[in-house]
C-alpha positions in Angstrom: 7.3 -25.9 -21.1 4.3 -23.7 -20.2 5.1 -20.0 -20.5 2.8 -17.6 -18.6 2.6 -13.8 -18.8 1.3 -12.3 -15.6 0.1 -8.7 -16.0 -0.8 -6.7 -12.8 -0.4 -3.7 -10.6 0.9 -3.7 -7.0 -1.1 -6.8 -6.3 1.3 -8.7 -8.6 3.8 -8.7 -5.6 1.8 -11.4 -3.8 1.8 -13.5 -7.0 5.5 -12.9 -7.7 6.6 -13.8 -4.2 4.1 -16.7 -4.1 5.5 -18.1 -7.3 9.0 -17.9 -5.9 7.8 -20.2 -3.1 6.0 -22.9 -5.2 7.8 -22.8 -8.6 10.0 -25.8 -7.7 6.7 -27.8 -7.7 6.0 -26.8 -11.3 9.2 -27.4 -13.2 7.3 -27.3 -16.5 6.1 -23.7 -15.9 7.7 -20.3 -16.2 6.1 -16.9 -15.4 7.1 -13.5 -16.5 5.7 -10.7 -14.4 4.7 -7.4 -16.2 3.8 -4.9 -13.6 3.0 -1.2 -13.0 2.1 0.5 -9.7 -1.4 1.7 -9.0 -3.1 2.6 -12.4 0.1 2.7 -14.4 -0.9 -0.4 -16.4 -3.3 1.8 -18.3 -0.3 3.2 -20.1 0.1 0.3 -22.6 -0.4 0.1 -26.3 -0.2 -2.5 -29.1 2.7 -2.0 -31.5 4.1 -4.4 -34.0 2.0 -7.2 -32.7 3.2 -6.8 -29.1 2.1 -4.8 -26.0 4.5 -2.0 -25.0 4.4 0.5 -22.1 4.0 4.1 -23.1 5.6 5.5 -19.8 9.2 5.0 -18.7 8.4 3.9 -15.1 6.3 1.1 -16.5 9.0 0.1 -18.9 11.5 -0.1 -16.1 9.1 -2.3 -14.1 8.7 -4.7 -17.1 12.5 -4.9 -17.5 13.0 -5.4 -13.7 10.7 -8.3 -13.3 10.2 -9.8 -16.8 13.6 -9.1 -18.3 12.2 -7.3 -21.3 10.0 -4.2 -22.0 7.2 -5.8 -24.1 4.6 -8.5 -23.9 4.7 -10.9 -26.9 1.9 -13.0 -28.4 3.7 -16.3 -27.9 2.9 -17.1 -24.3 0.8 -20.2 -23.6 -1.4 -18.4 -21.0 -2.0 -14.9 -19.8 -3.0 -13.9 -16.3 -4.4 -10.5 -15.4 -4.1 -9.6 -11.7 -6.0 -6.8 -9.9 -5.5 -3.6 -11.9 -8.6 -1.9 -10.4 -11.2 -4.6 -11.1 -13.1 -5.8 -8.1 -15.2 -4.9 -5.1 -12.7 -2.7 -3.5 -12.7 0.1 -6.1 -16.5 0.1 -6.1 -16.7 0.3 -2.3 -14.3 3.2 -2.3 -17.0 5.3 -3.9 -19.2 4.7 -0.8 -16.5 5.9 1.6 -17.6 9.5 0.7 -20.7 9.4 -1.6 -24.1 7.7 -1.5 -27.2 7.7 -3.8 -30.5 8.7 -2.2 -31.6 5.1 -1.7 -28.6 4.5 0.5 -28.2 8.0 2.0 -28.9 8.8 5.6 -29.0 12.4 7.0 -26.1 13.1 9.4 -23.9 10.4 7.9 -21.4 12.9 6.6 -21.7 11.4 3.2 -22.1 13.5 0.0 -25.4 12.9 -1.9 -24.8 11.6 -5.4 -27.3 11.1 -8.2 -27.9 7.7 -9.7 -26.7 9.0 -13.1 -23.4 10.2 -11.6 -23.0 6.9 -9.6 -23.5 4.9 -12.8 -20.9 7.0 -14.7 -18.4 6.7 -11.8 -18.8 3.0 -11.6 -18.4 2.5 -15.3 -15.2 4.7 -15.2 -13.8 2.6 -12.4 -14.7 -0.9 -13.6 -15.3 -0.9 -17.3 -12.6 1.7 -17.7 -10.2 0.0 -15.4 -6.6 -0.9 -16.4 -7.6 -4.6 -16.1 -10.4 -4.3 -18.7 -8.1 -2.2 -21.0 -5.3 -4.8 -20.6 -7.7 -7.6 -21.5 -8.6 -5.8 -24.7 -4.9 -5.3 -25.6 -4.1 -9.0 -24.9 -6.9 -10.1 -27.1 -5.6 -7.8 -29.9 -2.3 -9.8 -30.0 -3.5 -13.2 -29.0 -6.2 -15.4 -30.6 -6.2 -18.7 -28.9 -4.1 -18.7 -25.7 -6.4 -18.7 -22.6 -6.6 -15.5 -20.6 -7.4 -15.7 -16.9 -8.4 -12.7 -14.8 -8.5 -12.3 -11.0 -9.8 -9.2 -9.1 -8.2 -6.9 -6.5 -8.1 -8.8 -3.3 -10.8 -8.2 -0.8 -9.6 -6.4 2.3 -8.6 -8.2 5.5 -11.6 -8.6 7.8 -9.6 -6.4 10.3 -10.9 -3.5 8.2 -14.1 -3.7 10.2 -12.2 -2.3 13.2 -11.0 0.8 11.2 -13.1 4.0 11.9 -12.1 5.3 8.4 -13.6 2.3 6.7 -16.8 1.7 8.7 -18.7 1.6 5.4 -17.3 -2.0 4.9 -19.7 -3.0 7.7 -22.8 -1.8 5.8 -24.4 -5.0 4.4 -26.7 -3.0 2.1 -23.8 -1.1 0.5 -21.8 -4.3 0.1 -24.7 -6.1 -1.7 -25.3 -3.1 -4.0 -21.6 -3.2 -5.1 -21.6 -6.9 -5.4 -24.6 -6.8 -7.7 -22.9 -4.2 -9.9 -19.7 -6.3 -10.0 -21.6 -9.4 -11.0 -23.1 -7.6 -13.9 -19.7 -6.3 -15.0 -18.2 -9.8 -14.8 -21.1 -11.1 -16.9 -20.1 -8.6 -19.6 -16.5 -9.7 -19.8 -15.7 -11.6 -23.0 -12.9 -14.0 -24.0 -11.6 -14.4 -20.5 -11.8 -16.9 -17.7 -12.7 -14.8 -14.6 -11.7 -16.4 -11.3 -13.2 -14.7 -8.2 -11.1 -14.7 -5.0 -10.8 -18.3 -3.9 -12.8 -19.5 -0.9 -9.8 -20.7 1.1 -8.5 -17.1 1.4 -11.8 -15.6 2.4 -13.4 -14.9 5.8 -17.1 -14.6 5.1 -18.4 -13.3 1.7 -16.5 -10.0 1.5 -13.2 -10.2 3.4 -9.8 -11.9 3.4 -8.4 -13.9 6.3 -6.1 -11.6 8.2 -3.0 -13.8 8.0 -2.8 -13.1 4.3 -2.0 -9.4 4.9 0.9 -10.1 7.2 4.2 -9.1 5.7 2.5 -8.0 2.5 4.6 -6.5 -0.3 4.4 -4.0 -3.1 6.4 -4.2 -6.4 8.5 -1.2 -7.2 11.1 -0.9 -10.0 14.0 -3.2 -9.3 12.9 -4.2 -5.8 10.0 -5.4 -3.6 9.3 -3.4 -0.5 6.8 -3.9 2.5 3.5 -2.2 2.3 2.7 0.7 4.6 1.9 -0.3 8.2 -1.7 -1.3 8.6 -2.3 -1.8 4.9 -5.3 -4.2 4.8 -5.7 -4.3 1.0 -2.5 -5.9 -0.2 -1.5 -9.5 0.3 1.5 -11.7 1.0 3.3 -14.6 -0.6 1.0 -17.1 0.9 -2.0 -15.5 -0.8 -0.2 -15.5 -4.2 0.9 -19.1 -3.8 -2.6 -20.4 -2.8 -4.2 -18.4 -5.7 -1.7 -19.5 -8.3 -2.1 -23.2 -7.3 -5.9 -22.8 -7.7 -5.5 -21.2 -11.1 -3.1 -23.9 -12.2 -5.6 -26.6 -11.1 -8.4 -24.9 -13.1 -6.2 -24.4 -16.1 -5.0 -28.0 -16.1 -1.4 -27.2 -15.2 0.0 -30.2 -13.4 2.7 -30.1 -10.8 
């Protein structure tokens, strides 16, 4: 039996529901989902050789979906989902701020220095719950493989949203992609898997059918996302991504 610990934030919902759909095809695999909403997964610590939540809402989520309130070092594989690592957090900076090289007068954007941009990016990405969780997992685990996947790219429908028009700026997208590539190259002791091609429409967006009936994980239940949420995915996304991860990890159906 292959035992997997899946750590994630609200994006774990797609993976949990996707797993429910395909697990019959993997009778030799079990997955325990350890989740916390938004940035709650930064509230973890290593104690007595295991990873424990330091906040009660996170502990409740662990118990609700994994059946226990700690992550032990005896899993065969660890999977880190979302938790603030990816293009979406970086792009969020450009919704309101731009450095001079990307600034245009009359855009309504706030001008930001390169120094402050660098500090903000580092806080978002290198300081993300995902990177912190990776460090904690590696404190309790020596040999088990660790896989990491980013926050999903938004549905391509976001290009029709007036509040997110910056997603149509190719120069901004390339700038964020370059920074993310550098951050990925600095990750250690992890198998990083970018969003799989079959779920994408173009280089920077997700096919719209993956956001239909998307879900969020909350303590003791799974609820729909807010109407028009183009950043969270559904069970089909989780199922397709898990199948790709299993193929790469050599987990056979």
